C-alpha positions in Angstrom: -54.4 11.2 18.9 -57.0 13.7 17.3 -58.3 13.6 13.8 -56.7 16.0 11.7 -59.4 17.5 9.4 -57.9 20.4 7.4 -54.6 21.6 6.3 -53.5 24.5 4.2 -50.0 23.9 2.4 -47.6 25.7 0.6 -46.8 24.1 -2.8 -44.5 24.7 -5.6 -45.6 23.2 -9.0 -45.0 23.3 -12.8 -47.2 24.9 -15.3 -48.4 21.5 -16.3 -50.8 19.8 -15.0 -52.9 23.2 -15.1 -54.3 24.3 -11.7 -57.6 22.4 -12.1 -56.2 19.0 -12.9 -53.6 19.6 -10.2 -56.3 20.2 -7.8 -58.7 17.4 -9.1 -55.7 14.9 -8.7 -55.0 16.2 -4.8 -58.9 15.8 -4.2 -59.1 12.3 -5.5 -55.8 11.4 -2.4 -57.1 8.9 0.4 -59.2 10.4 3.0 -59.4 13.6 1.3 -63.1 15.2 0.6 -62.2 18.1 -0.7 -59.3 20.5 -2.1 -59.2 24.0 -2.9 -56.0 25.0 -4.9 -55.5 28.9 -5.1 -52.7 31.0 -7.3 -50.5 32.7 -5.2 -47.6 33.1 -7.5 -46.5 32.6 -11.1 -43.1 32.8 -13.0 -41.4 31.5 -16.2 -41.1 28.2 -14.9 -43.2 27.2 -12.0 -46.1 28.3 -9.8 -46.6 29.0 -6.1 -50.4 27.6 -5.2 -51.7 27.3 -1.9 -53.3 24.1 -1.1 -56.3 23.2 1.0 -57.3 19.9 1.9 -60.2 18.8 3.8 -61.7 15.2 5.3 -62.8 13.0 8.6 -59.2 12.2 8.8 -56.4 13.1 6.3 -53.9 11.1 5.7 -51.1 13.4 5.2 -48.9 11.1 3.5 -51.6 10.6 0.9 -51.9 13.8 0.3 -48.5 14.6 -0.1 -47.9 11.7 -2.0 -50.5 13.3 -4.8 -48.9 16.1 -4.9 -45.6 14.6 -5.6 -47.3 12.5 -8.5 -48.7 15.4 -9.9 -45.1 17.3 -9.9 -45.3 19.6 -6.8 -43.4 20.1 -3.9 -44.5 21.0 -0.4 -42.8 23.7 0.5 -44.6 24.2 4.0 -47.5 23.4 6.2 -49.2 26.9 6.8 -52.1 25.7 9.1 -53.5 22.5 10.2 -57.1 21.9 12.0 -57.5 19.0 14.2 -60.6 17.6 16.5 -63.7 16.8 16.6 -64.5 20.1 14.2 -62.7 22.7 12.7 -62.4 25.8 14.6 -62.3 28.9 12.2 -59.9 31.4 13.0 -61.4 34.7 14.5 -60.5 38.3 14.4 -59.2 39.1 18.4 -58.3 43.2 19.4 -54.3 42.1 18.2 -55.6 41.8 14.3 -55.6 45.4 13.3 
């Protein structure tokens, strides 16, 4: 099976911890070499965040556990990159 190198997640999180601490906590999960948290939507009680994690062989269960330990919930897996290297998305003629 190919190694998972990048996963982009749609996450719902409470306001506390703040996004900086939340993302730092995810970055400390086993197999994660980097994490990016982007605020997508904010409401009175929660924040919807796009979380991108990268690593040589990501342990998705460890990432999900870290998110849950920080009070978040994974709503969906929006992108996965696997194999010997990450293939970046390129524009095609169908992208207008």
